Structure formats: C-alpha cells, structure tokens
C-alpha positions in Angstrom: 0.0 0.0 0.0 1.4 3.4 -1.0 1.7 5.9 1.8 1.5 9.7 1.4 4.8 11.3 2.2 4.8 13.6 5.2 7.9 15.7 6.0 9.4 15.0 9.4 9.0 18.6 10.5 5.2 18.3 10.7 5.4 15.9 13.6 7.7 18.1 15.7 5.6 21.1 14.8 2.5 19.4 16.2 4.3 18.4 19.4 5.6 21.9 20.1 9.2 20.7 19.7 9.8 22.8 16.6 9.0 26.0 18.5 11.4 25.0 21.3 14.2 24.4 18.7 13.6 27.7 17.1 13.9 29.5 20.5 17.0 27.5 21.5 18.8 28.3 18.2 17.8 32.0 18.3 19.1 32.3 21.8 22.5 31.2 20.6 22.7 34.2 18.3 23.2 36.4 21.4 26.8 35.1 21.5 26.9 33.4 18.2 28.2 29.8 18.0 26.0 28.7 15.2 28.9 27.6 13.0 32.3 26.2 14.0 33.9 29.7 14.1 31.9 30.5 17.3 32.6 34.2 16.8 30.6 35.1 20.0 29.0 38.4 18.6 25.5 39.4 19.5 23.7 39.1 16.1 20.3 39.7 17.8 21.6 43.3 18.3 23.0 43.7 14.8 26.6 42.7 15.5 28.4 41.0 12.6 31.6 39.1 12.4 33.1 36.6 9.9 29.9 35.9 8.0 28.9 39.6 7.9 25.4 38.6 8.9 23.2 39.9 11.8 19.7 38.6 12.6 17.9 39.2 9.3 18.3 36.6 6.7 19.8 37.5 3.3 18.1 35.9 0.3 20.0 36.6 -2.9 17.8 34.5 -5.1 14.8 32.1 -4.9 14.0 30.1 -8.0 13.0 26.7 -9.4 16.4 25.2 -10.1 16.6 22.5 -12.7 20.4 21.9 -12.5 20.6 20.0 -9.2 20.8 16.2 -8.9 17.9 14.5 -10.8 16.3 13.3 -7.6 16.1 16.9 -6.4 15.2 18.8 -9.6 12.8 16.2 -11.1 10.5 17.7 -13.7 9.3 20.7 -11.7 12.6 21.9 -10.2 14.1 22.2 -6.8 12.8 25.3 -4.9 16.2 26.8 -4.3 16.8 29.7 -1.9 20.3 31.1 -2.2 21.4 32.8 1.0 23.8 35.6 0.9 27.2 35.7 2.7 29.0 32.6 3.9 30.9 31.1 6.8 33.7 30.1 4.4 36.0 32.0 2.1 36.6 29.6 -0.8 38.9 31.3 -3.3 37.2 29.4 -6.1 33.6 30.0 -5.1 31.3 30.1 -8.2 28.7 32.0 -6.1 31.2 34.6 -5.0 28.9 37.5 -6.1 26.6 36.6 -3.2 28.8 34.7 -0.9 31.8 37.1 -0.7 30.5 40.6 -1.8 28.8 41.1 1.5 28.3 44.9 1.3 25.9 44.5 -1.6 24.0 41.7 0.1 22.7 43.9 2.9 20.1 45.1 0.4 18.7 41.6 0.3 17.9 41.3 4.1 14.5 40.0 4.9 12.7 38.8 8.1 11.6 35.2 8.8 8.0 35.9 7.8 9.2 36.9 4.3 11.5 33.9 4.2 8.5 31.7 5.0 6.7 33.4 2.1 9.5 32.6 -0.2 9.3 28.9 0.8 5.6 28.8 0.2 5.9 30.6 -3.1 8.3 28.0 -4.4 6.0 25.2 -3.1 3.1 26.8 -5.0 5.2 26.8 -8.2 5.2 23.0 -7.9 8.8 22.6 -6.8 9.6 19.2 -5.4 11.4 20.6 -2.3 12.8 23.7 -0.6 16.5 23.8 -1.1 18.5 26.0 1.3 21.9 26.9 -0.3 24.6 28.0 2.1 22.4 27.8 5.2 25.0 27.3 7.9 25.0 30.8 9.2 21.2 31.2 9.1 20.1 27.9 10.7 18.1 29.6 13.5 16.3 31.9 11.1 15.5 28.9 8.8 13.9 27.0 11.7 11.9 30.0 12.7 10.7 30.5 9.1 9.7 26.8 8.9 7.7 27.3 12.2 5.9 30.2 10.6 5.4 28.4 7.2 3.9 25.1 8.5 0.5 26.6 9.6 0.4 28.3 6.2 0.6 25.0 4.4 4.3 24.1 3.9 4.4 20.4 3.1 7.4 19.6 0.9 10.8 18.1 2.0 13.5 20.5 3.2 17.1 20.2 1.7 20.1 21.5 3.7 22.6 22.3 0.9 25.8 23.2 2.7 29.5 23.6 2.1 30.1 21.2 4.9 31.6 23.6 7.5 28.9 23.0 10.0 28.7 22.9 13.8 27.8 19.5 15.2 25.8 21.2 17.9 23.7 23.0 15.3 23.1 20.0 13.1 21.8 18.1 16.1 19.2 20.8 16.6 18.0 20.2 13.0 17.1 16.5 13.7 13.6 15.9 12.6 13.4 19.2 10.7 15.6 18.6 7.7 14.6 15.8 5.4 17.5 15.7 3.0 21.1 16.7 3.8 23.2 17.8 0.8 26.7 18.6 2.2 29.9 19.1 0.3 32.9 17.0 1.4 35.5 19.5 0.1 38.9 18.6 1.5 40.7 15.8 3.3 43.5 18.2 4.4 43.0 20.9 7.0 46.0 22.7 5.5 44.1 23.0 2.2 40.9 23.9 4.1 42.7 26.8 5.7 44.6 28.0 2.7 41.7 27.9 0.2 38.6 28.4 2.3 39.9 29.9 5.6 38.4 26.8 7.4 41.4 25.5 9.4 39.5 22.6 11.0 37.4 21.7 8.0 38.1 18.0 8.0 37.0 17.2 11.5 34.1 19.6 11.5 32.7 18.4 8.1 33.1 14.7 9.0 31.4 15.0 12.4 28.5 16.9 10.7 28.1 14.4 7.9 28.2 11.5 10.4 25.4 13.2 12.4 23.4 13.9 9.2 23.5 10.3 8.2 22.4 9.2 11.7 19.4 11.4 11.3 18.2 10.6 7.8 20.1 7.5 6.6 20.6 6.5 3.0 18.6 8.2 0.3 14.9 7.4 -0.1 12.9 8.3 -3.2 9.3 8.1 -4.2 7.9 6.0 -7.1 8.9 8.8 -9.5 12.5 8.9 -8.3 12.1 12.1 -6.4 14.0 12.4 -3.1 12.0 12.3 0.1 14.6 11.7 2.7 18.3 10.9 3.1 21.9 12.0 2.7 23.6 13.0 -0.6 27.3 13.9 -0.3 28.7 16.1 -3.0 32.4 16.0 -3.8 34.0 18.5 -6.2 37.1 17.3 -8.0 39.8 20.0 -7.7 42.9 20.2 -9.9 46.2 18.9 -8.6 44.4 16.6 -6.2 43.6 19.4 -3.8 40.3 17.9 -2.8 41.9 14.7 -1.5 39.3 12.7 -3.3 40.8 9.2 -2.6 40.9 9.8 1.2 37.5 11.6 1.4 35.7 8.9 -0.6 37.4 6.1 1.3 36.2 7.7 4.5 32.7 7.9 3.2 32.6 4.3 2.1 34.2 2.9 5.3 32.9 5.2 8.0 29.5 6.2 6.7 28.1 3.6 4.4 29.2 1.8 1.2 25.6 2.5 0.0 25.8 6.3 0.7 24.7 8.4 -2.3 27.5 10.5 -3.8 27.5 13.2 -6.4 30.9 13.4 -8.0 31.2 16.9 -9.6 33.6 17.7 -12.4 32.3 21.2 -12.9 35.3 23.0 -11.3 36.0 26.2 -13.2 38.6 28.7 -12.0 36.7 31.8 -10.9 36.9 34.6 -8.3 40.4 34.6 -6.8 41.4 31.1 -8.2 42.5 32.6 -11.5 45.5 34.0 -9.7 46.4 30.9 -7.6 48.4 28.5 -9.7 47.2 25.2 -8.3 43.6 26.2 -8.9 43.9 28.3 -12.0 42.9 25.6 -14.5 40.0 23.2 -15.0 40.6 19.5 -14.1 42.2 17.2 -16.6 40.7 14.0 -18.0 43.3 12.0 -16.1 42.3 13.7 -12.8 38.7 12.9 -13.5 39.4 9.3 -14.5 41.4 8.7 -11.3 38.5 9.8 -9.2 36.1 7.6 -11.2 38.4 4.7 -10.6 38.3 5.3 -6.8 34.5 5.4 -6.9 34.4 2.1 -8.7 37.0 0.4 -6.5 35.2 1.5 -3.4 31.9 0.1 -4.7 30.1 3.5 -4.4 27.3 2.6 -6.8 24.6 5.1 -5.7 24.7 8.5 -7.1 26.0 10.5 -10.1 29.1 11.3 -12.0 29.2 14.6 -14.0 30.5 14.4 -17.5 33.9 16.1 -18.2 32.3 18.9 -20.2 30.3 20.2 -17.2 32.6 23.0 -16.1 30.9 25.8 -17.9 27.3 24.5 -17.7 26.8 25.4 -14.0 28.2 29.0 -13.8 25.6 31.3 -12.2 25.3 35.0 -12.7 23.5 36.6 -9.7 23.5 40.0 -11.4 21.3 38.7 -14.2 17.6 39.5 -14.0 15.5 36.5 -13.1 17.1 33.1 -12.9 20.8 33.1 -12.0 21.5 30.0 -14.1 21.3 29.5 -17.8 19.5 26.3 -18.9 21.7 23.3 -18.0 22.9 21.5 -21.1 24.1 18.3 -19.5 22.8 17.6 -16.0 24.5 14.8 -14.1 23.7 11.3 -15.4 23.1 8.4 -13.2 
C-alpha cells in the first residue's frame, strides 16, 4: 500500500518541539556559536563578524532550479533559496557574487516571515522541495521560518545544501526538521581547508557533521517517480592537482558512513573569483584527474549517485547579477 509522504518537521511542529528548537537556536545568536567559528558576537543586536550577517536573513535569489541532482530537480525543479554571505572564504567560489561581496548583500535582508513566504511561493510553483543553499550561518532563522510556514501550508521536503563547514551542535538541533542533507565534502586536508577556504579545521568539522546527518536521515529514499523524500547525498567537487583529497575523502565515506551512501561526484570545477591568480587552482581539471576519481569510486563500490561528465565545467556557472534566474539552462545535467 502506498503511503503519502509527510515531511518530518510536521510531527515536531505538532508536538511543540519545533518552536522549542527555534527559540533555542535563536538564543545562541546572542553570543553566536551557530557555525564552527563561534565568533561570539550578538547578532540579535545587529553585531556582525566573519559571515557579515546579523539577525535578518539574506536571500539573494529564490527560484525553481533544474540543475541540481535529478532526484532533487525532477521535472518541476528544486525550490532553491540562495542565502547571501557565507561562513567560508573559498577562493574558487562560483557563487562569489553573493557569498563574498557582503556589502551589496545587505540590500537583500528579509525577516523570517518573508522567508516563510519565499518557501511557500516555491512550493506553490510546484517545486519538489525547498533547497536551502549556504544555510550554515542562518540555521536559527530557517527553523523560525519553517515554524511560521507550516500553519500556512508548507508540506514539501527540506534540503540543507551546505559547504560542509557546520557545527555538530547546530546539526543536532536540526534533527527531525531537515529531510534531505546535501553537504559538500570538500577537503581531506586541514591545510588546504585553511589555505583555500579559511576553514582550518574543515576535515574534523565536516566529517562530524556528515556522520550526524547520516544518523538522522540515513541513505537516500525516493518516491515512485524517483524524487528524493529523505536521506543523505554527499557532493564531492574534484579539484585540480588533487587538492580535494578525493581518494581519502571517498574512502572515509565508504568505510565510516556507508558503502551505500549516495554521492554526487562533480567535475564542474571552473577557475573563478580569486582562483584565477592561484596557480594550483587556475585551471580546469584534466581528463586524467577525472578518471582517477572515477576509478576510486568504482574500486570502493560506491554505486549510488551520479558522475558529472567532463564537459560540465561551464554549464553550472551562475550570474546573480542577471535579471531573473541566475543559471542558464543546464545543457548536460548529471547522469546516473
């Protein structure tokens, strides 16, 4: 017998737990420890530190995105909310217009009621899910917005689409709220995390967060149409010159998380932002580098997920200064 999908946040909303979580997370903004940086500033009073964000959320774009993994985009698109600013400083960030140019992003500040409205608008467009991109510094506001959106009819799965530099304490508070976790596993070297993303403890923080994400939602579950309902999808971007540490990261996933974990291996790296002036990152990946990672995936038996084709590097470049949708139509989405 087919059962109607019900996102997990409805149960904790009805029990009152969702409101408790929202209050607990918001209280932590008074001496902010929401991400691993634990800057300690009072964002409730407008103070800003590394992420340049106070209490109000920054929504740089909200759209039906057809370039995500097939289980997320489906036919009607993933309801993607791109948050401005970031708790990382990746020198190769393709979203640098909104993640790093923080002065311009203050014009995009909205309150949680407006964020709830954005979520409902995307649901009403028919999007399969609500996809929070770069949410790590706005987790309390997201939970508050979900609390406000549920009585207005929010019913689709929530996707936490993160660079992976997340606080374990914060991820634990999202248990039962987030249906689908979509973290990056960007580096296997803290030295590289520090040098290229200003995240000196990236490896331990991202791995602890991913372990907790998997504990909460497990392996990917899809409906009869192949649309994601719940589970973990780990993205891994191949970087030139082996800077991503692909072999070590993917081995860790297979051995410490699950050999059935769903992975999205991304070949779309394109030197942009500051990477054009940094020699190890100033070129696209080679076919040999791509093939070596594919060999690792096959040897580890990671059979669930997607491998982008080699010609993907220029198909996923956004322009957040463009009117309307920040992405051109995707020519070659990831193939299973």
